[in-house]
C-alpha positions in Angstrom: -93.3 -199.8 -98.2 -92.1 -202.2 -95.3 -88.6 -202.2 -93.9 -88.9 -206.0 -95.5 -89.4 -204.9 -98.7 -86.7 -202.3 -98.5 -84.2 -204.9 -97.2 -85.3 -207.1 -100.7 -84.6 -204.3 -102.8 -81.2 -204.0 -101.9 -78.9 -206.6 -103.8 -76.9 -208.8 -101.3 -74.5 -210.0 -103.7 -73.0 -206.6 -105.2 -74.3 -204.7 -102.3 -75.9 -201.9 -104.9 -79.2 -200.3 -104.2 -82.1 -201.6 -106.8 -84.0 -198.7 -106.4 -81.8 -195.4 -105.2 -84.5 -193.5 -106.4 -87.2 -194.6 -104.3 -84.5 -194.9 -101.1 -83.9 -191.3 -102.0 -87.6 -190.1 -101.5 -88.2 -192.0 -98.5 -85.1 -190.4 -96.9 -86.5 -187.2 -98.1 -89.7 -187.8 -96.4 -88.5 -189.6 -93.2 -86.5 -185.9 -92.6 -90.0 -184.4 -92.6 -91.8 -187.1 -91.0 -89.3 -186.5 -87.9 -89.5 -182.8 -88.0 -93.1 -183.1 -87.8 -93.3 -185.5 -84.9 -90.6 -183.0 -82.9 -92.7 -180.2 -83.7 -96.0 -182.3 -82.2 -94.3 -183.1 -79.2 -93.2 -179.8 -78.5 -96.8 -178.4 -79.5 -98.3 -180.9 -77.2 -95.9 -180.4 -74.0 -96.7 -176.1 -74.6 -100.6 -177.2 -74.5 -100.0 -179.4 -71.7 -98.3 -176.7 -69.3 -101.6 -174.3 -71.0 -103.8 -176.9 -69.0 -102.0 -177.2 -65.9 -101.7 -173.0 -65.9 -105.5 -173.5 -66.5 -105.8 -176.4 -63.9 -104.1 -173.9 -61.3 -106.4 -171.1 -61.7 -109.6 -173.3 -61.3 -107.7 -174.4 -58.3 -107.5 -170.9 -57.1 -111.4 -170.7 -58.0 -112.6 -173.5 -56.3 -110.9 -172.6 -53.2 -112.0 -169.0 -53.0 -115.8 -170.8 -53.8 -115.3 -172.8 -51.1 -114.7 -169.9 -48.7 -117.6 -168.1 -49.5 -120.0 -171.2 -49.7 -118.3 -172.8 -46.5 -117.1 -176.1 -46.2 -120.6 -177.8 -45.2 -122.5 -176.7 -48.0 -119.5 -176.7 -50.9 -120.0 -180.1 -52.2 -123.6 -179.6 -52.9 -122.9 -176.4 -54.5 -119.9 -178.0 -56.9 -122.4 -180.8 -57.9 -125.1 -178.2 -58.6 -122.9 -175.3 -59.8 -120.1 -177.3 -61.8 -121.2 -181.1 -62.6 -118.6 -181.5 -64.9 -116.0 -181.3 -62.3 -115.8 -184.0 -60.1 -115.1 -184.1 -56.5 -111.6 -185.4 -56.8 -110.8 -183.3 -59.3 -111.9 -179.8 -57.7 -109.6 -181.3 -54.5 -106.4 -182.1 -56.9 -107.2 -178.6 -58.9 -107.4 -176.5 -55.2 -104.3 -178.4 -53.9 -102.5 -177.3 -57.6 -104.1 -173.8 -57.0 -102.2 -173.3 -53.2 -98.7 -173.4 -54.9 -99.7 -170.6 -57.1 -97.7 -170.9 -60.9 -94.5 -171.9 -59.0 -95.2 -175.8 -60.4 -95.1 -174.4 -64.1 -91.3 -174.1 -64.2 -90.6 -178.0 -63.1 -93.3 -179.8 -64.6 -95.1 -180.6 -68.1 -98.4 -181.3 -67.4 -101.2 -182.3 -64.8 -99.5 -185.6 -63.7 -96.2 -184.3 -63.2 -97.5 -182.0 -61.3 -99.6 -184.1 -59.1 -96.6 -186.6 -58.3 -94.1 -183.5 -57.8 -97.2 -182.3 -55.3 -97.6 -185.2 -53.8 -101.3 -185.5 -54.8 -100.8 -188.9 -56.2 -97.9 -191.7 -56.4 -95.5 -192.0 -59.2 -96.4 -195.6 -59.2 -100.0 -194.8 -59.6 -101.2 -195.5 -62.9 -103.1 -193.5 -64.7 -106.6 -194.1 -65.0 -108.2 -194.4 -68.7 -111.5 -192.3 -69.6 -114.1 -194.4 -69.4 -116.1 -194.7 -73.1 -119.4 -192.7 -73.2 -121.6 -195.8 -73.2 -119.8 -198.2 -74.8 -118.0 -201.4 -73.7 -114.7 -201.7 -75.0 -114.1 -204.8 -77.2 -111.4 -206.5 -75.2 -110.2 -210.1 -75.8 -111.1 -212.5 -73.0 -108.2 -213.3 -70.8 -106.9 -216.5 -71.3 -104.6 -218.0 -67.8 -101.6 -219.9 -69.0 -102.3 -223.6 -68.2 -99.4 -225.0 -65.7 -99.8 -228.9 -67.0 -97.8 -230.1 -69.9 -99.4 -230.0 -73.2 -100.8 -233.2 -74.6 -99.8 -234.1 -77.6 
């Protein structure tokens, strides 16, 4: 039910509610939904911290790999053996890995950790992931006209 519908159910003359049972049900559902949202936010934060911890461990492994392979062949090794990890991602994770798990106490996720360590600027917008072989249907941008409208 929309807010407008709920408002229309209130008798404005006598300020009595026309559908008290429905509003009581909605209040109960809203409380349940609120608790669900709070729980999901908490779970998302925990998962984000888990992802950060895993990225730190990957960074430490990448650093060790670079030591073993050597700087000259490391990028080629990475492309051949771990093609899903881009060079840029590997470098970010290696930087995280050099800070051990200390960054976990102050960050909720990768972006916050990158900002805290100066890997990215706080003002740098996060890039959306490209779609897999699909074009996004975005409406064309319309530039506003500076000339007055002709009637």
